[in-house]
Gaussian input, Z-matrix of N, CA and C with variables (Angstrom, degrees):
# hf/3-21g

backbone

0 1
 N
 C     1     B1
 C     2     B2     1     A1
 N     3     B3     2     A2     1     D1
 C     4     B4     3     A3     2     D2
 C     5     B5     4     A4     3     D3
 N     6     B6     5     A5     4     D4
 C     7     B7     6     A6     5     D5
 C     8     B8     7     A7     6     D6
 N     9     B9     8     A8     7     D7
 C    10    B10     9     A9     8     D8
 C    11    B11    10    A10     9     D9
 N    12    B12    11    A11    10    D10
 C    13    B13    12    A12    11    D11
 C    14    B14    13    A13    12    D12
 N    15    B15    14    A14    13    D13
 C    16    B16    15    A15    14    D14
 C    17    B17    16    A16    15    D15
 N    18    B18    17    A17    16    D16
 C    19    B19    18    A18    17    D17
 C    20    B20    19    A19    18    D18
 N    21    B21    20    A20    19    D19
 C    22    B22    21    A21    20    D20
 C    23    B23    22    A22    21    D21
 N    24    B24    23    A23    22    D22
 C    25    B25    24    A24    23    D23
 C    26    B26    25    A25    24    D24
 N    27    B27    26    A26    25    D25
 C    28    B28    27    A27    26    D26
 C    29    B29    28    A28    27    D27
 N    30    B30    29    A29    28    D28
 C    31    B31    30    A30    29    D29
 C    32    B32    31    A31    30    D30
 N    33    B33    32    A32    31    D31
 C    34    B34    33    A33    32    D32
 C    35    B35    34    A34    33    D33
 N    36    B36    35    A35    34    D34
 C    37    B37    36    A36    35    D35
 C    38    B38    37    A37    36    D36
 N    39    B39    38    A38    37    D37
 C    40    B40    39    A39    38    D38
 C    41    B41    40    A40    39    D39
 N    42    B42    41    A41    40    D40
 C    43    B43    42    A42    41    D41
 C    44    B44    43    A43    42    D42
 N    45    B45    44    A44    43    D43
 C    46    B46    45    A45    44    D44
 C    47    B47    46    A46    45    D45
 N    48    B48    47    A47    46    D46
 C    49    B49    48    A48    47    D47
 C    50    B50    49    A49    48    D48
 N    51    B51    50    A50    49    D49
 C    52    B52    51    A51    50    D50
 C    53    B53    52    A52    51    D51
 N    54    B54    53    A53    52    D52
 C    55    B55    54    A54    53    D53
 C    56    B56    55    A55    54    D54
 N    57    B57    56    A56    55    D55
 C    58    B58    57    A57    56    D56
 C    59    B59    58    A58    57    D57
 N    60    B60    59    A59    58    D58
 C    61    B61    60    A60    59    D59
 C    62    B62    61    A61    60    D60
 N    63    B63    62    A62    61    D61
 C    64    B64    63    A63    62    D62
 C    65    B65    64    A64    63    D63
 N    66    B66    65    A65    64    D64
 C    67    B67    66    A66    65    D65
 C    68    B68    67    A67    66    D66
 N    69    B69    68    A68    67    D67
 C    70    B70    69    A69    68    D68
 C    71    B71    70    A70    69    D69
 N    72    B72    71    A71    70    D70
 C    73    B73    72    A72    71    D71
 C    74    B74    73    A73    72    D72
 N    75    B75    74    A74    73    D73
 C    76    B76    75    A75    74    D74
 C    77    B77    76    A76    75    D75
 N    78    B78    77    A77    76    D76
 C    79    B79    78    A78    77    D77
 C    80    B80    79    A79    78    D78
 N    81    B81    80    A80    79    D79
 C    82    B82    81    A81    80    D80
 C    83    B83    82    A82    81    D81
 N    84    B84    83    A83    82    D82
 C    85    B85    84    A84    83    D83
 C    86    B86    85    A85    84    D84
 N    87    B87    86    A86    85    D85
 C    88    B88    87    A87    86    D86
 C    89    B89    88    A88    87    D87
 N    90    B90    89    A89    88    D88
 C    91    B91    90    A90    89    D89
 C    92    B92    91    A91    90    D90
 N    93    B93    92    A92    91    D91
 C    94    B94    93    A93    92    D92
 C    95    B95    94    A94    93    D93
 N    96    B96    95    A95    94    D94
 C    97    B97    96    A96    95    D95
 C    98    B98    97    A97    96    D96
 N    99    B99    98    A98    97    D97
 C   100   B100    99    A99    98    D98
 C   101   B101   100   A100    99    D99
 N   102   B102   101   A101   100   D100
 C   103   B103   102   A102   101   D101
 C   104   B104   103   A103   102   D102
 N   105   B105   104   A104   103   D103
 C   106   B106   105   A105   104   D104
 C   107   B107   106   A106   105   D105
 N   108   B108   107   A107   106   D106
 C   109   B109   108   A108   107   D107
 C   110   B110   109   A109   108   D108
 N   111   B111   110   A110   109   D109
 C   112   B112   111   A111   110   D110
 C   113   B113   112   A112   111   D111
 N   114   B114   113   A113   112   D112
 C   115   B115   114   A114   113   D113
 C   116   B116   115   A115   114   D114
 N   117   B117   116   A116   115   D115
 C   118   B118   117   A117   116   D116
 C   119   B119   118   A118   117   D117
 N   120   B120   119   A119   118   D118
 C   121   B121   120   A120   119   D119
 C   122   B122   121   A121   120   D120
 N   123   B123   122   A122   121   D121
 C   124   B124   123   A123   122   D122
 C   125   B125   124   A124   123   D123
 N   126   B126   125   A125   124   D124
 C   127   B127   126   A126   125   D125
 C   128   B128   127   A127   126   D126
 N   129   B129   128   A128   127   D127
 C   130   B130   129   A129   128   D128
 C   131   B131   130   A130   129   D129
 N   132   B132   131   A131   130   D130
 C   133   B133   132   A132   131   D131
 C   134   B134   133   A133   132   D132
 N   135   B135   134   A134   133   D133
 C   136   B136   135   A135   134   D134
 C   137   B137   136   A136   135   D135
 N   138   B138   137   A137   136   D136
 C   139   B139   138   A138   137   D137
 C   140   B140   139   A139   138   D138
 N   141   B141   140   A140   139   D139
 C   142   B142   141   A141   140   D140
 C   143   B143   142   A142   141   D141
 N   144   B144   143   A143   142   D142
 C   145   B145   144   A144   143   D143
 C   146   B146   145   A145   144   D144
 N   147   B147   146   A146   145   D145
 C   148   B148   147   A147   146   D146
 C   149   B149   148   A148   147   D147
 N   150   B150   149   A149   148   D148
 C   151   B151   150   A150   149   D149
 C   152   B152   151   A151   150   D150
 N   153   B153   152   A152   151   D151
 C   154   B154   153   A153   152   D152
 C   155   B155   154   A154   153   D153
 N   156   B156   155   A155   154   D154
 C   157   B157   156   A156   155   D155
 C   158   B158   157   A157   156   D156
 N   159   B159   158   A158   157   D157
 C   160   B160   159   A159   158   D158
 C   161   B161   160   A160   159   D159
 N   162   B162   161   A161   160   D160
 C   163   B163   162   A162   161   D161
 C   164   B164   163   A163   162   D162
 N   165   B165   164   A164   163   D163
 C   166   B166   165   A165   164   D164
 C   167   B167   166   A166   165   D165
 N   168   B168   167   A167   166   D166
 C   169   B169   168   A168   167   D167
 C   170   B170   169   A169   168   D168
 N   171   B171   170   A170   169   D169
 C   172   B172   171   A171   170   D170
 C   173   B173   172   A172   171   D171
 N   174   B174   173   A173   172   D172
 C   175   B175   174   A174   173   D173
 C   176   B176   175   A175   174   D174
 N   177   B177   176   A176   175   D175
 C   178   B178   177   A177   176   D176
 C   179   B179   178   A178   177   D177
 N   180   B180   179   A179   178   D178
 C   181   B181   180   A180   179   D179
 C   182   B182   181   A181   180   D180
 N   183   B183   182   A182   181   D181
 C   184   B184   183   A183   182   D182
 C   185   B185   184   A184   183   D183
 N   186   B186   185   A185   184   D184
 C   187   B187   186   A186   185   D185
 C   188   B188   187   A187   186   D186
 N   189   B189   188   A188   187   D187
 C   190   B190   189   A189   188   D188
 C   191   B191   190   A190   189   D189
 N   192   B192   191   A191   190   D190
 C   193   B193   192   A192   191   D191
 C   194   B194   193   A193   192   D192
 N   195   B195   194   A194   193   D193
 C   196   B196   195   A195   194   D194
 C   197   B197   196   A196   195   D195
 N   198   B198   197   A197   196   D196
 C   199   B199   198   A198   197   D197
 C   200   B200   199   A199   198   D198
 N   201   B201   200   A200   199   D199
 C   202   B202   201   A201   200   D200
 C   203   B203   202   A202   201   D201
 N   204   B204   203   A203   202   D202
 C   205   B205   204   A204   203   D203
 C   206   B206   205   A205   204   D204
 N   207   B207   206   A206   205   D205
 C   208   B208   207   A207   206   D206
 C   209   B209   208   A208   207   D207
 N   210   B210   209   A209   208   D208
 C   211   B211   210   A210   209   D209
 C   212   B212   211   A211   210   D210
 N   213   B213   212   A212   211   D211
 C   214   B214   213   A213   212   D212
 C   215   B215   214   A214   213   D213
 N   216   B216   215   A215   214   D214
 C   217   B217   216   A216   215   D215
 C   218   B218   217   A217   216   D216
 N   219   B219   218   A218   217   D217
 C   220   B220   219   A219   218   D218
 C   221   B221   220   A220   219   D219
 N   222   B222   221   A221   220   D220
 C   223   B223   222   A222   221   D221
 C   224   B224   223   A223   222   D222
 N   225   B225   224   A224   223   D223
 C   226   B226   225   A225   224   D224
 C   227   B227   226   A226   225   D225
 N   228   B228   227   A227   226   D226
 C   229   B229   228   A228   227   D227
 C   230   B230   229   A229   228   D228
 N   231   B231   230   A230   229   D229
 C   232   B232   231   A231   230   D230
 C   233   B233   232   A232   231   D231
 N   234   B234   233   A233   232   D232
 C   235   B235   234   A234   233   D233
 C   236   B236   235   A235   234   D234
 N   237   B237   236   A236   235   D235
 C   238   B238   237   A237   236   D236
 C   239   B239   238   A238   237   D237
 N   240   B240   239   A239   238   D238
 C   241   B241   240   A240   239   D239
 C   242   B242   241   A241   240   D240
 N   243   B243   242   A242   241   D241
 C   244   B244   243   A243   242   D242
 C   245   B245   244   A244   243   D243
 N   246   B246   245   A245   244   D244
 C   247   B247   246   A246   245   D245
 C   248   B248   247   A247   246   D246
 N   249   B249   248   A248   247   D247
 C   250   B250   249   A249   248   D248
 C   251   B251   250   A250   249   D249
 N   252   B252   251   A251   250   D250
 C   253   B253   252   A252   251   D251
 C   254   B254   253   A253   252   D252
 N   255   B255   254   A254   253   D253
 C   256   B256   255   A255   254   D254
 C   257   B257   256   A256   255   D255
 N   258   B258   257   A257   256   D256
 C   259   B259   258   A258   257   D257
 C   260   B260   259   A259   258   D258
 N   261   B261   260   A260   259   D259
 C   262   B262   261   A261   260   D260
 C   263   B263   262   A262   261   D261
 N   264   B264   263   A263   262   D262
 C   265   B265   264   A264   263   D263
 C   266   B266   265   A265   264   D264
 N   267   B267   266   A266   265   D265
 C   268   B268   267   A267   266   D266
 C   269   B269   268   A268   267   D267
 N   270   B270   269   A269   268   D268
 C   271   B271   270   A270   269   D269
 C   272   B272   271   A271   270   D270
 N   273   B273   272   A272   271   D271
 C   274   B274   273   A273   272   D272
 C   275   B275   274   A274   273   D273
 N   276   B276   275   A275   274   D274
 C   277   B277   276   A276   275   D275
 C   278   B278   277   A277   276   D276
 N   279   B279   278   A278   277   D277
 C   280   B280   279   A279   278   D278
 C   281   B281   280   A280   279   D279
 N   282   B282   281   A281   280   D280
 C   283   B283   282   A282   281   D281
 C   284   B284   283   A283   282   D282
 N   285   B285   284   A284   283   D283
 C   286   B286   285   A285   284   D284
 C   287   B287   286   A286   285   D285
 N   288   B288   287   A287   286   D286
 C   289   B289   288   A288   287   D287
 C   290   B290   289   A289   288   D288
 N   291   B291   290   A290   289   D289
 C   292   B292   291   A291   290   D290
 C   293   B293   292   A292   291   D291
 N   294   B294   293   A293   292   D292
 C   295   B295   294   A294   293   D293
 C   296   B296   295   A295   294   D294
 N   297   B297   296   A296   295   D295
 C   298   B298   297   A297   296   D296
 C   299   B299   298   A298   297   D297
 N   300   B300   299   A299   298   D298
 C   301   B301   300   A300   299   D299
 C   302   B302   301   A301   300   D300
 N   303   B303   302   A302   301   D301
 C   304   B304   303   A303   302   D302
 C   305   B305   304   A304   303   D303
 N   306   B306   305   A305   304   D304
 C   307   B307   306   A306   305   D305
 C   308   B308   307   A307   306   D306
 N   309   B309   308   A308   307   D307
 C   310   B310   309   A309   308   D308
 C   311   B311   310   A310   309   D309

   B1=1.4641
   B2=1.5224
   B3=1.3138
   B4=1.4626
   B5=1.5275
   B6=1.3137
   B7=1.4682
   B8=1.5203
   B9=1.3241
   B10=1.4567
   B11=1.5228
   B12=1.3255
   B13=1.4623
   B14=1.5268
   B15=1.3265
   B16=1.4621
   B17=1.5297
   B18=1.3042
   B19=1.4658
   B20=1.5285
   B21=1.3124
   B22=1.4626
   B23=1.5222
   B24=1.3249
   B25=1.4612
   B26=1.5264
   B27=1.3229
   B28=1.4685
   B29=1.5331
   B30=1.3232
   B31=1.4559
   B32=1.5149
   B33=1.3252
   B34=1.4608
   B35=1.5289
   B36=1.3058
   B37=1.4637
   B38=1.5267
   B39=1.3144
   B40=1.4624
   B41=1.5201
   B42=1.3293
   B43=1.4691
   B44=1.5274
   B45=1.3369
   B46=1.4649
   B47=1.5287
   B48=1.3176
   B49=1.4599
   B50=1.5171
   B51=1.3220
   B52=1.4592
   B53=1.5239
   B54=1.3282
   B55=1.4625
   B56=1.5190
   B57=1.2979
   B58=1.4608
   B59=1.5306
   B60=1.3280
   B61=1.4666
   B62=1.5239
   B63=1.3209
   B64=1.4567
   B65=1.5235
   B66=1.2892
   B67=1.4550
   B68=1.5152
   B69=1.3210
   B70=1.4592
   B71=1.5143
   B72=1.3154
   B73=1.4533
   B74=1.5287
   B75=1.3198
   B76=1.4591
   B77=1.5190
   B78=1.2994
   B79=1.4605
   B80=1.5208
   B81=1.3189
   B82=1.4610
   B83=1.5171
   B84=1.3075
   B85=1.4495
   B86=1.5248
   B87=1.2894
   B88=1.4639
   B89=1.5196
   B90=1.3170
   B91=1.4612
   B92=1.5304
   B93=1.3238
   B94=1.4690
   B95=1.5135
   B96=1.3259
   B97=1.4656
   B98=1.5201
   B99=1.3321
   B100=1.4661
   B101=1.5219
   B102=1.3265
   B103=1.4644
   B104=1.5299
   B105=1.3296
   B106=1.4628
   B107=1.5253
   B108=1.3346
   B109=1.4641
   B110=1.5247
   B111=1.3283
   B112=1.4577
   B113=1.5183
   B114=1.3302
   B115=1.4683
   B116=1.5248
   B117=1.3222
   B118=1.4618
   B119=1.5232
   B120=1.3453
   B121=1.4607
   B122=1.5172
   B123=1.3058
   B124=1.4693
   B125=1.5233
   B126=1.3311
   B127=1.4615
   B128=1.5332
   B129=1.3068
   B130=1.4639
   B131=1.5164
   B132=1.3119
   B133=1.4541
   B134=1.5133
   B135=1.3193
   B136=1.4645
   B137=1.5195
   B138=1.3019
   B139=1.4627
   B140=1.5230
   B141=1.3196
   B142=1.4669
   B143=1.5201
   B144=1.3296
   B145=1.4610
   B146=1.5143
   B147=1.3305
   B148=1.4671
   B149=1.5262
   B150=1.3361
   B151=1.4603
   B152=1.5236
   B153=1.3377
   B154=1.4641
   B155=1.5217
   B156=1.3342
   B157=1.4593
   B158=1.5365
   B159=1.3239
   B160=1.4654
   B161=1.5163
   B162=1.3133
   B163=1.4597
   B164=1.5310
   B165=1.3352
   B166=1.4711
   B167=1.5263
   B168=1.3233
   B169=1.4629
   B170=1.5241
   B171=1.3314
   B172=1.4709
   B173=1.5230
   B174=1.3387
   B175=1.4664
   B176=1.5296
   B177=1.3150
   B178=1.4659
   B179=1.5274
   B180=1.3298
   B181=1.4662
   B182=1.5322
   B183=1.3344
   B184=1.4699
   B185=1.5266
   B186=1.3353
   B187=1.4721
   B188=1.5231
   B189=1.3163
   B190=1.4674
   B191=1.5248
   B192=1.3158
   B193=1.4709
   B194=1.5271
   B195=1.3187
   B196=1.4699
   B197=1.5297
   B198=1.3223
   B199=1.4650
   B200=1.5287
   B201=1.3155
   B202=1.4695
   B203=1.5227
   B204=1.3381
   B205=1.4667
   B206=1.5233
   B207=1.3207
   B208=1.4671
   B209=1.5226
   B210=1.3281
   B211=1.4631
   B212=1.5206
   B213=1.3223
   B214=1.4683
   B215=1.5213
   B216=1.3311
   B217=1.4596
   B218=1.5100
   B219=1.3121
   B220=1.4602
   B221=1.5241
   B222=1.3297
   B223=1.4625
   B224=1.5183
   B225=1.3389
   B226=1.4612
   B227=1.5243
   B228=1.3222
   B229=1.4616
   B230=1.5174
   B231=1.3156
   B232=1.4656
   B233=1.5254
   B234=1.3165
   B235=1.4593
   B236=1.5113
   B237=1.3451
   B238=1.4558
   B239=1.5263
   B240=1.3088
   B241=1.4629
   B242=1.5194
   B243=1.3192
   B244=1.4594
   B245=1.5155
   B246=1.3113
   B247=1.4526
   B248=1.5272
   B249=1.3123
   B250=1.4533
   B251=1.5196
   B252=1.3075
   B253=1.4647
   B254=1.5187
   B255=1.3156
   B256=1.4643
   B257=1.5196
   B258=1.3109
   B259=1.4646
   B260=1.5167
   B261=1.3287
   B262=1.4559
   B263=1.5230
   B264=1.2961
   B265=1.4536
   B266=1.5224
   B267=1.3165
   B268=1.4617
   B269=1.5132
   B270=1.3304
   B271=1.4631
   B272=1.5206
   B273=1.3273
   B274=1.4560
   B275=1.5214
   B276=1.3198
   B277=1.4578
   B278=1.5203
   B279=1.3072
   B280=1.4604
   B281=1.5161
   B282=1.3190
   B283=1.4648
   B284=1.5223
   B285=1.3139
   B286=1.4494
   B287=1.5190
   B288=1.3249
   B289=1.4640
   B290=1.5152
   B291=1.3240
   B292=1.4517
   B293=1.5134
   B294=1.3220
   B295=1.4637
   B296=1.5162
   B297=1.3281
   B298=1.4656
   B299=1.5220
   B300=1.3496
   B301=1.4590
   B302=1.5221
   B303=1.3259
   B304=1.4728
   B305=1.5242
   B306=1.3278
   B307=1.4616
   B308=1.5207
   B309=1.3379
   B310=1.4782
   B311=1.4939
   A1=107.84
   A2=115.36
   A3=120.92
   A4=107.72
   A5=116.19
   A6=119.22
   A7=108.18
   A8=115.01
   A9=119.99
   A10=111.22
   A11=115.16
   A12=119.62
   A13=111.36
   A14=116.97
   A15=120.60
   A16=110.51
   A17=116.14
   A18=121.22
   A19=112.83
   A20=116.49
   A21=121.46
   A22=108.67
   A23=115.32
   A24=122.07
   A25=106.47
   A26=118.32
   A27=120.12
   A28=111.83
   A29=115.24
   A30=121.07
   A31=114.43
   A32=117.49
   A33=121.90
   A34=109.34
   A35=115.59
   A36=120.68
   A37=108.97
   A38=115.28
   A39=120.72
   A40=108.71
   A41=115.74
   A42=119.31
   A43=111.83
   A44=117.60
   A45=120.12
   A46=109.88
   A47=113.69
   A48=120.62
   A49=107.46
   A50=116.23
   A51=121.50
   A52=110.20
   A53=116.33
   A54=120.48
   A55=112.11
   A56=114.89
   A57=121.52
   A58=109.29
   A59=115.54
   A60=121.08
   A61=108.44
   A62=115.28
   A63=120.57
   A64=110.16
   A65=114.20
   A66=122.33
   A67=106.35
   A68=117.26
   A69=118.41
   A70=111.25
   A71=114.53
   A72=121.86
   A73=107.73
   A74=115.79
   A75=121.58
   A76=106.51
   A77=115.08
   A78=121.43
   A79=109.62
   A80=116.43
   A81=119.73
   A82=109.70
   A83=115.19
   A84=121.09
   A85=109.96
   A86=115.33
   A87=123.45
   A88=107.51
   A89=118.09
   A90=121.76
   A91=111.68
   A92=117.21
   A93=120.58
   A94=111.72
   A95=115.64
   A96=119.73
   A97=110.65
   A98=116.82
   A99=120.26
   A100=111.72
   A101=116.41
   A102=119.60
   A103=109.91
   A104=116.64
   A105=120.23
   A106=111.01
   A107=117.52
   A108=120.87
   A109=110.07
   A110=116.27
   A111=119.93
   A112=111.58
   A113=116.32
   A114=120.10
   A115=111.08
   A116=117.36
   A117=121.00
   A118=110.78
   A119=115.90
   A120=119.66
   A121=112.02
   A122=116.13
   A123=120.98
   A124=110.89
   A125=116.77
   A126=120.84
   A127=113.16
   A128=117.83
   A129=121.54
   A130=111.68
   A131=116.53
   A132=122.14
   A133=112.34
   A134=113.78
   A135=120.70
   A136=110.48
   A137=115.96
   A138=121.85
   A139=106.07
   A140=115.86
   A141=121.52
   A142=113.18
   A143=117.51
   A144=119.74
   A145=111.61
   A146=116.49
   A147=120.33
   A148=110.67
   A149=116.78
   A150=119.93
   A151=110.32
   A152=116.50
   A153=120.77
   A154=111.18
   A155=116.48
   A156=120.74
   A157=110.38
   A158=116.68
   A159=119.82
   A160=111.89
   A161=117.68
   A162=121.19
   A163=110.36
   A164=116.25
   A165=120.14
   A166=110.79
   A167=116.97
   A168=120.30
   A169=110.78
   A170=117.61
   A171=121.43
   A172=110.25
   A173=116.58
   A174=120.37
   A175=111.03
   A176=117.43
   A177=121.19
   A178=110.97
   A179=117.00
   A180=120.44
   A181=110.37
   A182=117.17
   A183=120.71
   A184=110.02
   A185=117.33
   A186=120.25
   A187=110.86
   A188=116.42
   A189=120.42
   A190=111.24
   A191=118.04
   A192=122.17
   A193=109.65
   A194=116.28
   A195=121.11
   A196=110.38
   A197=117.16
   A198=120.67
   A199=110.65
   A200=116.95
   A201=121.04
   A202=110.90
   A203=116.02
   A204=119.89
   A205=110.97
   A206=116.78
   A207=121.18
   A208=110.61
   A209=116.56
   A210=120.98
   A211=111.94
   A212=117.32
   A213=121.62
   A214=112.34
   A215=116.98
   A216=120.82
   A217=114.67
   A218=118.02
   A219=122.05
   A220=111.09
   A221=114.92
   A222=121.99
   A223=111.83
   A224=116.00
   A225=120.81
   A226=109.60
   A227=115.09
   A228=121.70
   A229=107.21
   A230=116.30
   A231=120.74
   A232=110.04
   A233=114.35
   A234=120.77
   A235=113.66
   A236=118.29
   A237=117.70
   A238=111.22
   A239=114.64
   A240=123.19
   A241=107.89
   A242=114.92
   A243=121.77
   A244=109.52
   A245=115.30
   A246=120.44
   A247=107.75
   A248=115.49
   A249=120.68
   A250=109.03
   A251=115.52
   A252=119.85
   A253=108.90
   A254=115.39
   A255=121.10
   A256=107.46
   A257=116.84
   A258=121.73
   A259=109.67
   A260=114.72
   A261=122.02
   A262=106.70
   A263=117.80
   A264=120.40
   A265=109.97
   A266=116.43
   A267=119.91
   A268=115.55
   A269=118.95
   A270=120.00
   A271=110.44
   A272=114.62
   A273=119.87
   A274=109.50
   A275=114.78
   A276=121.73
   A277=108.72
   A278=115.48
   A279=121.40
   A280=105.93
   A281=115.42
   A282=120.67
   A283=108.33
   A284=115.13
   A285=122.06
   A286=106.80
   A287=116.54
   A288=120.26
   A289=109.18
   A290=114.72
   A291=120.78
   A292=110.25
   A293=114.78
   A294=121.62
   A295=109.67
   A296=116.17
   A297=121.59
   A298=108.22
   A299=115.81
   A300=120.80
   A301=110.94
   A302=114.70
   A303=122.69
   A304=106.24
   A305=115.79
   A306=121.13
   A307=109.60
   A308=116.06
   A309=120.74
   A310=110.35
   D1=128.21
   D2=175.00
   D3=-88.19
   D4=133.54
   D5=172.30
   D6=-138.68
   D7=143.63
   D8=-172.10
   D9=-151.96
   D10=150.67
   D11=174.22
   D12=-78.53
   D13=-13.32
   D14=178.93
   D15=-80.36
   D16=164.61
   D17=-178.53
   D18=-85.07
   D19=-9.35
   D20=178.96
   D21=-136.97
   D22=167.09
   D23=174.79
   D24=-112.52
   D25=116.17
   D26=-178.63
   D27=-53.84
   D28=132.19
   D29=179.23
   D30=79.94
   D31=1.02
   D32=-179.71
   D33=-123.54
   D34=150.22
   D35=176.61
   D36=-115.30
   D37=131.32
   D38=178.62
   D39=-79.63
   D40=126.21
   D41=-179.18
   D42=-99.33
   D43=-26.77
   D44=-179.15
   D45=-159.23
   D46=148.34
   D47=173.13
   D48=-94.34
   D49=125.22
   D50=-179.60
   D51=-85.60
   D52=-40.25
   D53=178.83
   D54=145.96
   D55=178.17
   D56=179.23
   D57=-76.14
   D58=136.68
   D59=175.84
   D60=-127.38
   D61=151.40
   D62=-179.62
   D63=-136.67
   D64=162.12
   D65=171.16
   D66=-148.50
   D67=134.07
   D68=-179.91
   D69=-145.35
   D70=161.72
   D71=176.11
   D72=-149.69
   D73=139.37
   D74=175.14
   D75=-106.34
   D76=124.91
   D77=-176.37
   D78=-117.07
   D79=136.45
   D80=176.75
   D81=-108.75
   D82=158.87
   D83=-179.28
   D84=-77.01
   D85=153.40
   D86=176.47
   D87=-105.47
   D88=138.33
   D89=-175.65
   D90=-55.48
   D91=-38.32
   D92=177.61
   D93=-63.10
   D94=-40.38
   D95=177.95
   D96=-67.12
   D97=-37.23
   D98=178.63
   D99=-63.07
   D100=-40.49
   D101=179.32
   D102=-64.08
   D103=-46.39
   D104=179.20
   D105=-64.67
   D106=-37.30
   D107=178.46
   D108=-63.66
   D109=-39.51
   D110=177.92
   D111=-61.92
   D112=-42.29
   D113=177.98
   D114=-66.00
   D115=-42.24
   D116=178.68
   D117=-64.11
   D118=-32.34
   D119=177.76
   D120=-62.63
   D121=-27.10
   D122=179.08
   D123=-79.98
   D124=-46.97
   D125=-174.19
   D126=-97.51
   D127=-14.70
   D128=-179.68
   D129=86.01
   D130=167.04
   D131=178.43
   D132=114.27
   D133=173.08
   D134=-179.25
   D135=-70.81
   D136=139.87
   D137=175.15
   D138=-97.92
   D139=89.33
   D140=-171.61
   D141=-61.10
   D142=-34.18
   D143=178.94
   D144=-60.10
   D145=-41.52
   D146=178.40
   D147=-72.10
   D148=-38.57
   D149=178.41
   D150=-59.34
   D151=-45.76
   D152=178.69
   D153=-64.45
   D154=-42.42
   D155=-179.03
   D156=-61.00
   D157=-45.61
   D158=-178.68
   D159=-70.91
   D160=-33.76
   D161=177.12
   D162=-64.49
   D163=-44.39
   D164=177.19
   D165=-63.82
   D166=-40.90
   D167=179.38
   D168=-64.58
   D169=-40.25
   D170=178.30
   D171=-62.54
   D172=-44.69
   D173=179.98
   D174=-62.76
   D175=-40.63
   D176=178.23
   D177=-65.76
   D178=-40.09
   D179=177.79
   D180=-62.30
   D181=-40.09
   D182=177.97
   D183=-64.80
   D184=-43.04
   D185=177.12
   D186=-56.54
   D187=-42.17
   D188=-179.48
   D189=-69.57
   D190=-35.10
   D191=175.04
   D192=-61.97
   D193=-48.49
   D194=-179.56
   D195=-62.81
   D196=-41.27
   D197=178.15
   D198=-61.02
   D199=-43.83
   D200=179.11
   D201=-62.23
   D202=-42.97
   D203=179.61
   D204=-66.17
   D205=-40.06
   D206=178.86
   D207=-62.57
   D208=-43.82
   D209=179.21
   D210=-61.77
   D211=-27.46
   D212=178.83
   D213=-89.33
   D214=0.54
   D215=177.57
   D216=81.17
   D217=20.88
   D218=-178.98
   D219=-80.22
   D220=156.31
   D221=174.97
   D222=-99.44
   D223=-22.94
   D224=-175.90
   D225=-158.00
   D226=164.96
   D227=173.22
   D228=-127.58
   D229=124.50
   D230=-179.03
   D231=-113.71
   D232=161.15
   D233=176.09
   D234=65.55
   D235=32.26
   D236=-176.69
   D237=-70.35
   D238=145.69
   D239=179.47
   D240=-137.88
   D241=153.26
   D242=176.95
   D243=-113.90
   D244=146.03
   D245=175.10
   D246=-142.48
   D247=152.52
   D248=176.36
   D249=-130.08
   D250=154.60
   D251=176.28
   D252=-156.36
   D253=154.34
   D254=175.32
   D255=-86.67
   D256=126.33
   D257=-179.60
   D258=-88.15
   D259=-47.36
   D260=177.00
   D261=-156.84
   D262=173.31
   D263=-179.72
   D264=-57.89
   D265=123.69
   D266=177.76
   D267=92.14
   D268=1.23
   D269=178.00
   D270=-142.36
   D271=153.30
   D272=177.93
   D273=-142.23
   D274=160.17
   D275=-179.77
   D276=-114.28
   D277=139.14
   D278=168.04
   D279=-114.69
   D280=126.87
   D281=178.38
   D282=-124.89
   D283=139.58
   D284=172.35
   D285=-120.88
   D286=138.79
   D287=179.11
   D288=-142.84
   D289=157.08
   D290=179.72
   D291=-170.80
   D292=-174.83
   D293=-179.67
   D294=-106.50
   D295=119.02
   D296=176.90
   D297=-78.87
   D298=135.40
   D299=-176.62
   D300=-135.62
   D301=158.50
   D302=170.03
   D303=-100.61
   D304=142.08
   D305=178.33
   D306=-106.99
   D307=151.19
   D308=176.33
   D309=-74.36

């Protein structure tokens, strides 16, 4: 499955729009990560535990986007965007969305 933040796929022609597809994941913090984040907040620097957690969540959201597009019979997803939001204290959502399309 091709997916892109651009509105077109170079060298490909879009023949039909299938519809909007999404993929999301809600991730909660781990107590160990919170302790390390607190320490990093004092001394500064990257909080690698959170970076890894969000990277894994982003990858899972993309997998779910691709699965949704595949189920709709799409060949590609264009115009993908990411958004995040706080769901409740200690958890956040990463959502990816885009337009599923058929290619000629």
